[in-house]
N, C-alpha and C positions, 0 to 999 in steps of 0.2 A: 481333063475336060476344062475348057475355059468357062468363065461366067456366062457368056452368051449361049454356050452349048448346053450348060445345065439348065438355064432358063427355058430353052427350047425343049429339053427333055421333060422338064416338069410340066410344061404346057401340054405336051403330048399325053403324059400320064393322066392329067386332069381331064382332058378331052375324052380320052378313051374310057375313063371311068364314069363319065357324065350319065350314061344310061343307067348306072347302078346307084345314082344319088337318091337319098331320101331327104325328108324335111324335118327339121326340129323347130318347135315353136318357142319363142322367147318373149318375155316382157321385161323391158329394161328402160330405166331413165325417162319414164313418162311416155314411152311409145307403146302403142298397142302391140299385140303379138305380131312378130315379124316372121316371115317365112325364110328361114336361114338354111341354105343348102349345105348338107354335109356329105361326105363321101365314105363309102364302106371301106374301112381300113384293109380288109382282106383283098379287095379288088385292086386298090392302089398299090398295096405292098407287092402283090403278085407281078405287077408290071414295072416296078421300080428297078433301076439299074443295079446290078449286083456290085458288091465290093470285090476288089479294091476300087475306090473312087479317087480320081485325081482332080484337084481343084486349084484355082489360082486365087489367092487372097487379095485383100485390098491394098497391100503393099507390093503386089506384083509377084509374090513368091508362089511357086507351084509346089503343092504338097500332095502326097499320096496317103490316103487313109486305108490301111490294109484290110480292116474288118470293121464291122459295126461297133463303134466305141461304147464301152461300158462304164468307164470312169472318167467323167468329163469335168474339167475345171474351167471356170470363167472368171474374168476380172472386170467385167463390165455390167453395171446395173441394168442397162437395157437388155443385154443378152441374157442375163440371169432370169429375168421375168419371162422372156420368150422360151428359154430352154425348159423352165419349170412348167410351162404351159403345154409343151409338145412331147416331153420325155417322161418316161417312168421315173419316179423320184429316186430310185436306187441307182440310177445311172449318173447322178450328179454328185461329185465329191466335194466341190468347194465353189463358193460364189464370192463376188466382190464384197468388201467390207460395208459398202453402202446398202447392200441388200439385206444386211443384218440390222439395219437401223430403221426403226419404224417412222422416223421423221421424213425419210425419203422413199421408202420402199413399201409396196403393197404385198411383197412376198416375205417380209421379215418374220411374220408368224410361222409361215411354212418352213422357212430356212431354219428357224430356231427349233421347231418341232422335230425336224429331220436331223438336227445336230450337225448341220453343214459347217465346214470350216470356212474361215476367211482365206481368200487367196492372196491377201496382202503380202504375206511372207513367201518369198521364193522357196525357202527351205521347207516350209510346211507344204507348199504345193508339190514339191518333188517327193516329199515323204509319203504322199497319198498315191504315188505310182499311177498318175493319170495316163490314159491312152489317147487323149485329145485335150488340147488347151486352146481356149478362145481368149485372145488378147484384144482389147480395144486399142484403137490407134493412139490413145493417150496413155497407154501403159508405160510405166517408167522404163527407161533404157536399161538400167541396171537389173531390174526384175526380169526383163526379157533375156538379158545375157545369162543370168543364172539359170532360168528354167530351160534354156536351150541345152544345158548339160544333161537333161533327162532324155529319155527315148521317145517321148510323145511328140507327134506333129503339132506345130503351133500355127493356128489360123488367125491372122490379124484382120479385124473387122472395123470398118469405119462406123463406129457405133453411135454417131450423132445422126439420128434420123430426122430428116428435114421435111419430108412429105409423107402423106398417107400412102401414096403409091410406092415410095421407097420402103415404107414399113412392110407392105405386103411382099415386096421383093426379098427383103431380109428374112422374113418368116419362112418363105419357101426355100431360100438358100440354106438356112439353118437345118431345115428338114432334110434337104438333100445330103448335107455334110454328115448329119448324124444318123441317117438311115430312117428317119421318121417322116418320109414323104407324105404319107396319108394324113397324119395328124397336123402337119404343117399346112397342107392344103385346106383342111377343114377350118383351121384357125384363120388363115388368110381369107378364105371365101366368106366366112361369117362376119369378119371384120369389115370387109369390103361391102357386103350387103347392108350391114348396120349403118355404115357411113352413107350409103346411097339413100337409105330411108331418111337420114338427117338432112341430106341435100334436097330430097323431095319436099320435105316439110318447109325448108327455107324457100324453095322455088314457088311454093303455093301461096306464100305470104304476100300481102300487099303493103303498100306504104313505103316510106323512105327507108333506105338501108342504114342500120345502126352503125355508129362508130364505137369500137370496142377497144379497151385498153387491157392488156394482160399485165398484171402487176404482182410481183413477188415481194410482199411487204417485208419479209424477214431480211431480204438482201437489198431492197429498194431497186430491184431490176425490172425492166420491161423488155418486150419482145418485138424485134423488128423483122425484116425479111430474113430468109435463110433460117427459119425456125418452123417446127411443125405447128406451133400455135398460129403463125401467119398463114400457113397453108390451109388450116382448118377454117379460120375466120374468113379468109378470102373465098374459099370454096363455098361457104355458106352465103356468100354475097354481101357480107358485111365489110366494113373498113377496119383494118388493124391500125389503130391510132399510132402505135410506135413506128410502124413502117411508113405511115403517112408523114410522120415527122422526120423521116430520114434515118431511123435506126436500122442497123444491120446486125443480125444475130442478137446477143443479149447485152444490154447496156444499163448502167445505173442511171436512175432519173430522180429528180427532186419533186417535192410537193408543188413547188412553184411552177415547174415545167408542166406538171399534170393539170394545174389550174389553168394555164395558158392553152393547153390542148383541149381541155373541156370535153372529155369523152361522154358519150351517152350511157355507156355501160363500163363497169370495171369488173374484171374477173380475177380472182385471187385464190390462194390456197391456204388451208389451215390444218393443224393437227386435229385428230379426232376429238370432238368435244369443245374445240376452241373457235368454232365458226362465229358465234355471237360476239365473242371477245374481239375477234379480228375485225368484224364489222364496226364495233364501237371505236376501235383504234383508228380505223379509216375515217370515221365521222369526226374524230377529234383533230385530225391533221388539218391545220388551217388552209393549206393549199388544196387538198383533195375535197374538203368539205364544201367548197363553193362550186364544185362541178355539177353538171346536169345529172351525172350518174348518182351522186349521193343525194342531191336534192329530190330526185324522183325515186329514190330507193332501188336503184337498178344496180345492185351489187350481187354478183354471183360468187359465193364462197364454196369452193370444192375441197374435198379431202386433198391434202398437200401432195400425196403420192400420185393422185390422178392429175392434178394441175401441172406437176412437174414431169409427168410420164413421157417417155419416148418409146415405150413398149406398146403392146397391143391394148393396154388399159387406157391409152389416150382416146380410144373410141368413146369411152365414158364421158370424157371432156366434150367431144364433138356432139354427142347426143344431148347432154345436159345444156350445153350452150344453145343448141337449136331449139330446145323446148323453152328456154328463158327468153331468147331473142324473138322467137316467132310462136307465141302462145296460140292455143286454139281460140277461135272467135268466141266471144261471150254469148 
């Protein structure tokens, strides 16, 4: 089954199950309770395509998954978070080394609690006897060559998520590949609705559209086009200052550049408990300190794993940014 075919199949599954949808109430990131549709797993599972399932990965390789996989290995931090969100925990055997590092990952605590191995070593990966391996497109060639000696199918995924719609597509695709169509549909649908609530908040706001700079202080990087940060900021109707200044993807920037660009808002990430320290550091940078963002106290400091996220947790960034940029009228 090609990518287009499984997308069509997933759409049919979701539409067929719509009549059995129920509603869950959530309160997150400053929003009132949102009506988030979820789908009855038994209904979706009953209509899902049976195994074996044949799929084409992002490298153009066609692979057949004989049965619902039970020992899954991933070497991508994006995929790790999504898989932990839609799979039973005992179906995951190993995750990327970054998912075990609390500086980058929101699943580090879960991965540590479960005693998950790092997939960094091909030898360790093979010793776990996986029945499905997910490899990011940036997986090392030598690692791929070694894990191919095992019997598990290897699905290569373009794990750099550039848009919110691309994130939803990836969630549903992972659900199809792993046989968790229902849970994947639930996660994708709730993420989409939460994003729509953020867009509605922005659309209702009046006044000039803010100019926003995403800034990873630890690496002195900012975000241009072809990033999910750009997609979110643009969808909210704000201006991504990095893209405005011609940045594509991720680029190192200096305090002097930021001073010239003079953003209205700066969004950054910090480790848990370090938010105030990061704000003070920004205020001390002579280039950044002169910006409208700092002078008006318009600094948004998010947990680092949310600020850097390209998994479903990026919806937290979208919601918090919408609340900060477009507050409720006084």
